N, C-alpha and C positions, 0 to 999 in steps of 0.2 A: 184429728190434731189436737194436742194438748193445749189447754187454755193458759196463758201466761201468768194468771193470777196466783195459782197454787205455788208456782215457782218463786214468784216475788214474795209471797208470804212465808215460804220456807226459808228463803234467803234472809228475811227480816227476823225470823225466829232465831236462826242460827247466829246472827250478828248480835242480836239483843243479848244473847248469853255471853258472848265474848265481851261486849260493852260492859256488862254487869261486873265481870271478873276484873277488867282493867280498871274500872272505876273503883272497885274496892281496894285494889293495889295503890292507886293514887291516894285514896283516902288514908290508907294505913300510913303512907309515907308523910302525908301532910300532918297527920296527928302527932308526929315526932318533932315537928318544927316549932321552935321557940318564937317568941315575939321578935326577938333580935334577929334570928335567922330569917324570919319572913322578910325583913327589910334588907337583907344582904342581897348581893347580885346573884340572879341566876346565870345560867350559861347563854342566855339571849341578851345581846348588847342593849343596854339601857333599861332592862327590866329586872325588877327584884322577884324574889320567890312569890311575894305578895301579888305582883303583876300576873305571874303566869297562873296562880290559883284563881284570881279574879277572872282572867281571860277564860279559863276552863268552865267557871260557873256561868258567864255570860254566853259562852258558846252553847252550853246545854240549853239555856233559855232560848237562844236563836234557832237552834235546831228543832226545839219543841214547837216553836212557831211554824216552822215548815211542815211539821206533822199535823198540826191543827189545820193548815192549808190543805193538806192531802186528805184529811178526814171530812172537812166540811165544804171543800171546794171554793172557800172564800179566800182570795189572795191575802196571805198573812206574811209580810216580809220578815226575813230573818232578823234584821236590824232596821231601825228608822233610817240610818245612814252609817257610813264608815265613821264619820266624825263622832256621832253619838255613841257608837260602840267604843271607840278610843277613849272618849271622856268618861264613860262608866267604868272602864278598866283603870284609868288613872285615879278616878275618885275612890275605888274600893282597894287599891294596892296597899295602902298604909294601914289598914286595919289590924287589930290585934290577931294573932294566929288562930285563936279560937273562933273568932267571927269568920275568918277565911275558910276554916274547915266546915263550919256550919253552913255557910253559903254554898260551898261546893256540894255538900251532901244534900241540901234541900233542892238545889237545882237539878241534880242527878236523879233524885227521887220524883220530882215533877216531870222530868223527861220519861223515866220509866213509866209513870202513870199514863202519859199520852200514848206511849207505845202500846200499852195494854188496851187502849180505847179503840185503836184502829182495826177495822175489819179487813179481811183478806183483800178485797178489791182495792182498797185505798193504798196498798203497798205498790201498786203499779202506777198510781197517780203521778203526774209530772209536776215537779216543784223546782225552784232554783234558789240558791242563796244570793247574798249581796254581790258575789263575784262568781264567775264561771258560768258554764253551760247548764241548761235544764237537765234534770235527771229524775229517775223514778224515786219515790219516797223511801224505798228500801235502802237506797244508796246513802240516805242520810245518816244511817247507822254506821256505814263503813266510815263516813267522815268523822264521826263521833269517836269511833275506835281509834282512828289515826291521831286525832287531837290528844286523846288520852295517852296513847302509847309515846308519841313523839314528845309531847310537852312534860310527861313524867320524867323523861330523861333531862329536859331543860331545867327542871327544878334543881338539878345538881345537888341531890340529896341522897345519893346512894344507888340510884336505879340507872343502869347503864344500857347501851345498846345491846350488849351481850344478854341482857335480861329480857329482851323482847321475845315473846313466843315465836318459835320457828315458823308457823303458819302465817303470822302477821308479817314477819320479816320478808318472807317470800312473796307474799301477795303485794305488799306495799312496795317492794322493790319493782315488781312487774308493773304496777300502776305508775309509780314515780318516774320510770324511765320515759314515759310518754310526754313528761314535761320537759324533757331534755333532748328534743329532736329538732331544735331550731338552729340557726346559723351561729348563735353564740356558744353552742355546747361543742366540746371536743368529740371528734369521731372516735369512739372507743367501744370496745366489746368487753362487757362485764361477765365474768364467768364465776358462778357459785360453786365452791368446792364440794359442798355436802350433797348436792344432787345433780350437778352438771348443767344446771340451768344457765342459759346464755341470754344476755339482754344487750341490745344496741342502743347507743346514744349518739347524738351528732345529727348533722344535716341529712335528710333522706337521700339515699343513692350514693353517699360518700363512704368509701371503704374505711373501716376502722384503721388507725394509725398506731394504737396501742391496745393491748389486752390487759385487763386489770382483774386479778384473781384474788378471791377471799371468800369467806362465808358471807351468807346473804345479809346478816345484820350488819357486818362490817361494810360491805358495799353500799348498803342503804345509808348507814350513818355518814359515810363519806359523801355520797350523793346529795344528802339533805344538809350538808354543812355541819353535822354534829360530830364529825371527827376528821382529823387531818389525814386519815388513811394509813397510819403507821402499821396496821395490821393487814395491809393489802400488798400485793406484789405486782409490779408492771413489766410487761414484756413489749418492747425492749426496756432494758433497766433504765431507771432515771426517776426524776420527780414526777409525781402523778400530775396530769393536766388540771388546770383550774376549771371549775364548773360555775355557771352563773347561779345566782340565788334561787332557791327552789320557790 
């Protein structure tokens, strides 16, 4: 029987490459933002572009803490608390654009350095963030990839859901639907036109009352509240159902 360690390490290696590419794309966008634009609203309510970039930098720091935990076996919390995380984001949001870019780049480099320090066995170690269930260390890199791709869109600086890599849109859609299986979610069948993939949301055991069709990136953007769903179609015809916050 194969050991789980090589599989975890292989997943980590593949995800690390994708994280590096996504990080480089965010950095390229951030480098075009002026001081004035950094203070302008992002597409996230109450947050400027400076808030989004600062959040991504602190997220890299927090996920690096979790990898240190995996490597050393010493519990190292992602953040001291939600309040401290929020305070740090607020404190850093108003900085000049150049400082925001350097902070993002430095935090990403430090995370990369910690990724390189982990041995194969450490990628199977169980860690957990400030919220959510425990998970193996390799999944930390999926979390980083999701943060980069989704918040790149939130910068509202030219990167759109249609720019998401196809493999990310498919994987994230599959994972995200797990968060919409509660009583507050509409019973719906999501159908991806590019590959025929089907995903159900809504209370377990409840038959879908609407089928929503479109490309994976469009379905994901609607589900995560990053799109009103104008590029999706519903059967029966009519307004798309409301979904709870992700």
